[in-house]
KOLRO-296067 format. One line per 4 residues: number of its first residue (from 1); their letters; for each residue x, y, z of C-alpha. Coordinates in Angstrom, 1 decimal. Layout:
# residues N
NUM	A	X:Y:Z; ...
***
This chain:
# residues 329
1	MVRA	54.5:23.2:-0.2; 53.1:19.9:1.0; 50.3:21.5:2.9; 49.6:23.7:0.0
5	VVML	49.2:20.8:-2.4; 47.0:18.8:-0.1; 44.9:21.7:0.9; 44.5:22.8:-2.7
9	ATGA	43.4:19.4:-3.8; 41.0:18.9:-0.9; 39.6:22.4:-1.0; 39.1:22.3:-4.8
13	AALF	37.1:19.1:-4.5; 35.0:20.3:-1.5; 34.2:23.6:-3.4; 33.3:21.7:-6.5
17	AHLR	31.1:19.4:-4.6; 29.4:22.3:-2.8; 28.8:24.5:-5.8; 28.1:22.0:-8.5
21	RDAF	26.5:19.0:-6.7; 25.1:17.5:-10.0; 28.4:18.0:-11.8; 30.3:16.5:-8.8
25	LRHY	28.1:13.3:-8.9; 28.4:13.1:-12.7; 32.2:13.5:-12.7; 32.8:11.7:-9.3
29	PVVI	35.5:9.3:-10.5; 37.6:12.1:-12.1; 37.3:14.4:-9.0; 38.1:11.7:-6.5
33	CLVY	41.0:10.4:-8.5; 42.4:13.9:-8.7; 42.0:14.3:-4.9; 43.9:11.1:-4.1
37	LGWG	46.6:12.0:-6.6; 46.9:15.4:-5.0; 47.3:13.7:-1.6; 49.9:11.4:-3.1
41	AGVE	51.7:14.4:-4.7; 51.9:16.0:-1.2; 53.7:12.9:0.2; 56.0:12.7:-2.8
45	ALLM	56.8:16.4:-2.3; 58.2:15.5:1.1; 60.3:12.7:-0.5; 61.7:15.1:-3.2
49	LSQP	62.6:17.8:-0.7; 64.3:15.3:1.8; 67.9:14.4:1.9; 69.5:10.9:2.3
53	TDLA	70.1:11.6:5.9; 66.5:12.5:6.6; 64.0:10.0:7.9; 61.5:11.1:5.2
57	WSSY	64.0:10.1:2.4; 63.3:6.3:2.9; 60.2:6.0:5.1; 57.7:8.6:4.0
61	YAGL	56.8:6.3:1.1; 54.5:4.6:3.7; 52.2:7.7:3.3; 51.7:6.6:-0.3
65	MLVS	50.7:3.2:1.0; 48.0:4.9:3.2; 46.9:6.9:0.1; 46.6:3.6:-1.9
69	MALY	44.7:1.9:0.9; 42.2:4.8:1.2; 41.9:4.9:-2.6; 40.6:1.3:-2.7
73	TWSY	38.7:1.3:0.7; 37.0:4.7:1.0; 36.6:6.1:-2.4; 33.9:3.7:-3.8
77	LRPL	35.5:4.0:-7.2; 35.3:1.3:-9.8; 38.2:-1.2:-9.9; 39.4:0.3:-13.2
81	HAGL	39.5:3.9:-12.0; 41.0:3.0:-8.7; 43.6:0.8:-10.4; 44.7:3.5:-12.8
85	AGLA	45.0:6.0:-9.9; 47.0:3.5:-7.9; 49.3:2.8:-10.9; 49.8:6.6:-11.2
89	VVTS	50.9:6.7:-7.5; 53.4:3.9:-7.9; 54.7:5.3:-11.2; 55.1:8.8:-9.7
93	YVVA	57.0:7.4:-6.8; 59.4:5.6:-9.1; 59.9:8.8:-11.1; 60.5:10.8:-7.9
97	GLCY	63.0:8.2:-6.6; 65.0:8.0:-9.8; 64.8:11.6:-11.1; 64.7:13.7:-7.9
101	QRMG	66.1:11.5:-5.1; 68.6:9.9:-7.6; 68.4:6.7:-5.7; 69.7:4.8:-8.7
105	ERGH	72.8:7.0:-9.1; 73.5:6.7:-5.3; 73.2:2.9:-5.4; 70.1:2.8:-3.2
109	WVPL	68.4:0.2:-5.4; 67.4:-2.0:-2.5; 65.2:0.5:-0.7; 63.8:1.7:-4.0
113	VQNV	62.8:-1.8:-5.1; 61.6:-2.6:-1.7; 59.4:0.4:-1.5; 58.0:-0.2:-5.0
117	CFLA	57.2:-3.8:-4.1; 55.4:-2.7:-1.0; 53.4:0.0:-2.9; 52.6:-2.4:-5.7
121	GTNV	51.5:-5.1:-3.2; 49.3:-2.6:-1.4; 47.6:-1.8:-4.7; 47.2:-5.5:-5.6
125	VGAF	45.7:-6.3:-2.2; 43.5:-3.1:-2.4; 42.3:-4.0:-5.9; 41.4:-7.5:-4.8
129	ALTT	39.6:-6.3:-1.8; 37.7:-3.7:-3.9; 36.7:-6.3:-6.5; 35.6:-8.8:-3.8
133	RERF	33.6:-6.1:-2.0; 31.9:-5.1:-5.2; 31.0:-8.7:-6.0; 29.6:-9.3:-2.5
137	ARQA	27.7:-6.0:-2.6; 26.3:-7.0:-6.0; 25.2:-10.4:-4.7; 23.7:-8.8:-1.6
141	FLLK	21.8:-6.3:-3.7; 20.5:-9.1:-6.0; 19.6:-11.2:-2.9; 17.8:-8.2:-1.3
145	DALV	16.0:-7.4:-4.6; 14.9:-11.1:-4.9; 13.7:-11.1:-1.3; 11.8:-7.8:-1.8
149	RDVR	10.3:-9.1:-5.1; 9.4:-12.4:-3.3; 7.7:-10.6:-0.5; 5.9:-8.3:-2.9
153	LKEE	4.7:-11.3:-4.9; 3.5:-13.0:-1.7; 1.7:-9.9:-0.6; 0.0:-9.6:-4.0
157	AKRR	-0.9:-13.2:-4.0; -2.3:-12.8:-0.5; -4.3:-9.7:-1.6; -5.6:-11.6:-4.6
161	SEHL	-6.5:-14.6:-2.4; -8.3:-12.3:0.0; -10.1:-10.5:-2.8; -11.2:-13.8:-4.4
165	AGHD	-12.3:-15.1:-1.0; -14.7:-12.1:-0.7; -15.6:-11.5:-4.3; -17.3:-13.2:-7.2
169	ALTG	-14.7:-14.2:-9.8; -17.0:-13.6:-12.8; -18.5:-10.2:-12.0; -16.0:-8.8:-9.5
173	LPNR	-18.8:-8.0:-7.1; -18.6:-9.0:-3.4; -20.0:-12.5:-2.6; -22.6:-13.4:0.0
177	VSFV	-20.2:-13.7:2.9; -18.6:-10.3:2.1; -22.0:-8.7:1.6; -23.5:-9.9:4.8
181	RRLG	-20.4:-8.7:6.7; -20.6:-5.3:5.0; -24.4:-5.1:5.6; -23.8:-5.9:9.3
185	ELLA	-21.3:-3.0:9.5; -23.8:-0.6:7.9; -26.5:-1.7:10.3; -24.2:-1.1:13.3
189	TRAE	-22.9:2.3:12.1; -26.3:3.6:11.2; -28.2:2.5:14.3; -28.6:6.1:15.4
193	QGTV	-27.9:8.1:12.2; -30.4:6.4:9.8; -31.4:3.1:8.4; -30.5:0.6:5.6
197	GVLF	-32.5:-0.7:2.7; -31.9:-3.9:0.8; -32.9:-4.8:-2.7; -32.9:-8.5:-3.7
201	LDLD	-32.7:-9.2:-7.5; -33.4:-12.4:-9.3; -33.1:-12.6:-13.1; -36.1:-13.7:-15.1
205	GFKP	-35.4:-15.4:-18.4; -31.8:-16.3:-17.5; -32.3:-20.1:-17.8; -33.5:-19.9:-21.5
209	VNDQ	-30.4:-17.8:-22.3; -28.2:-20.6:-20.9; -30.2:-23.4:-22.5; -30.3:-21.8:-26.0
213	HGHA	-27.0:-19.9:-26.2; -24.7:-21.8:-23.8; -23.0:-21.0:-20.6; -20.6:-18.5:-22.2
217	AGDH	-23.6:-16.4:-23.1; -25.0:-16.8:-19.6; -21.7:-15.6:-18.1; -21.7:-12.6:-20.5
221	VLAV	-25.2:-11.7:-19.4; -24.2:-11.9:-15.7; -21.2:-9.7:-16.2; -23.3:-7.1:-18.1
225	VAQR	-26.0:-7.2:-15.5; -23.4:-6.7:-12.7; -22.0:-3.6:-14.6; -25.5:-2.2:-15.0
229	IRNA	-26.1:-2.6:-11.3; -22.9:-0.7:-10.5; -24.0:2.1:-12.9; -27.5:2.4:-11.5
233	IRAE	-26.7:2.7:-7.8; -25.0:5.4:-5.8; -21.3:5.4:-4.8; -22.1:4.6:-1.2
237	DVAA	-24.4:1.7:-2.0; -23.0:-1.9:-1.9; -23.9:-4.4:-4.6; -23.1:-8.2:-4.5
241	RIGG	-23.8:-11.4:-6.3; -24.9:-14.0:-3.8; -26.0:-16.8:-6.1; -26.2:-18.0:-9.7
245	DEFV	-28.5:-15.2:-11.0; -29.2:-13.5:-7.7; -27.9:-10.0:-6.8; -28.4:-7.8:-3.8
249	VALP	-27.9:-4.1:-3.1; -27.6:-2.4:0.3; -28.6:1.2:0.5; -27.5:3.4:3.4
253	LAGQ	-30.4:5.7:4.1; -30.8:8.9:6.2; -33.9:11.1:5.7; -37.6:11.2:5.3
257	EDAA	-37.7:9.8:1.8; -36.0:6.5:2.6; -38.7:4.3:0.9; -38.8:6.7:-2.1
261	IVER	-35.0:6.4:-2.6; -35.2:2.6:-2.5; -38.2:2.6:-4.8; -36.4:4.8:-7.3
265	TRAA	-33.3:2.6:-7.2; -35.4:-0.5:-7.7; -37.1:1.1:-10.7; -33.8:2.2:-12.2
269	LRKS	-32.3:-1.3:-11.8; -35.2:-3.0:-13.4; -35.2:-0.6:-16.3; -31.4:-0.9:-16.9
273	IAEP	-31.4:-4.7:-16.6; -34.3:-5.0:-19.1; -32.3:-3.4:-21.8; -31.2:-5.8:-24.6
277	IDYS	-27.7:-7.4:-24.3; -25.7:-7.9:-27.5; -23.8:-11.2:-27.7; -22.2:-12.5:-30.9
281	GCSL	-24.7:-10.7:-33.0; -27.7:-11.9:-30.9; -29.9:-9.7:-28.8; -30.4:-11.3:-25.4
285	RVTA	-32.9:-10.0:-22.9; -33.5:-10.7:-19.2; -35.6:-8.9:-16.6; -35.4:-8.8:-12.9
289	SVGM	-37.8:-9.5:-10.0; -36.8:-7.1:-7.3; -37.7:-7.5:-3.6; -37.3:-4.7:-1.1
293	AIRC	-36.8:-4.6:2.7; -35.9:-1.7:5.0; -34.7:-2.0:8.6; -37.3:-0.1:10.7
297	REGG	-36.4:-1.3:14.2; -33.3:-1.6:16.3; -31.6:-5.0:16.6; -32.4:-6.5:13.2
301	SAEE	-29.5:-8.5:11.8; -28.1:-8.5:8.3; -29.3:-12.1:7.7; -32.9:-11.1:8.8
305	LLHL	-33.0:-8.1:6.5; -31.6:-10.2:3.6; -34.2:-12.9:4.3; -37.1:-10.3:4.2
309	ADQS	-35.8:-8.9:0.9; -35.6:-12.5:-0.4; -39.2:-13.2:0.7; -40.4:-9.9:-0.9
313	MYAS	-38.7:-10.9:-4.2; -40.4:-14.4:-4.2; -43.7:-12.9:-3.4; -43.3:-10.7:-6.5
317	KRGG	-42.5:-13.8:-8.6; -45.5:-15.8:-7.2; -47.9:-13.0:-7.7; -46.6:-12.1:-11.1
321	KRQT	-45.9:-8.5:-10.0; -43.0:-6.1:-10.5; -43.6:-4.2:-7.3; -43.5:-5.4:-3.7
325	AAGL	-44.3:-3.9:-0.4; -41.5:-3.1:1.9; -40.5:-5.7:4.5; -39.8:-4.8:8.1
329	A	-36.8:-6.0:10.1
***
C-alpha cells in the first residue's frame, strides 16, 4: 500500500511533467504539493498499519520530518505554498495518531505531543530557511542585475566616448584623426588591388551665413551639407569633417575609369551642396570648392594624399575655378 501510494504520486507527477510540460510549469505549485503530500501519505500509511509493539508505531513519524525538510529545501515553492503543505502533513499526522492509532485513548499523549512538536519545529525551521534563502536569492539577483546594468552602462559610455573621440559631434561624420587612419587602411589594403582618390571640399559663402544668420544657422548648414555628402557618395566611400567648413571624401578605386569616377562624384557633390537650404523660413545657399587627388604610386601616405587634395582645392579657389587637375601622390 505504501509503495503504491508513493509510486502513484511520483509516477503521476512525472507523467504530467513529460506529457504536458507547459501545464506542469503553469501548475507547478499544485503538482509539487500533491507529490509531497503523497509521500507523506505513504509514511502515514505505515503508521496507521502498525501496532503499538511495532517500531514504526512511534518512530516512522521521522519520515514525515524528512518529507517536510525536502518540501522546504528542494521544491522551490513559495513560502505560502510550502507552509500550507507542511501544515497539511502535521495535521494529517495528528489525525492519524488520534483516529487510527488511537494514541489518545491508549494514553500515549507524550509521544504524540513530542512527535507533533518535532514535526512543527521542522516546518518552522524549514519555513525560516526558505524565507531567508528567497531573500538572499532576491538580493543576489538584484545585485547581479545592478552589476550587469552598471557594466552595460560603462560599456555604452565607453562606446560613446570612443565614437565621440573619432567623430564630429555636430555632423556625426568621422573627424580628421579617424579619417586619416581609415585612409591609411585603404591605401594599405588597395596597394595591389587598386588605388584611392580623395576629394577635399571647402564651403564658399559659409562665413556670410554665420555673420548674417548666426551660428545656429551655420550649424544647420553644416549638418545639411554632411547629409548631402552622405547621399552623394557610394556606400564604400568614406566621408569626414576635418575642420570648420572643410570636408573630405575617400574613394576606393579599381578600374580603368578611376579619374572619371572621382570627377563624377565631385560634380555630384558640388551640385548637391549648391541646392538651397531652408532655415527658419530663409533660403540659405553655399557652394563648395572641391580639390581632387589620386594615389598613382606606391608608398604615398594618407597625409600626403590629403595634402595634395588640399592644395588642389586652394588652387581652385585662387584661380576662381570649379575644376582642378588631379594631384599625384
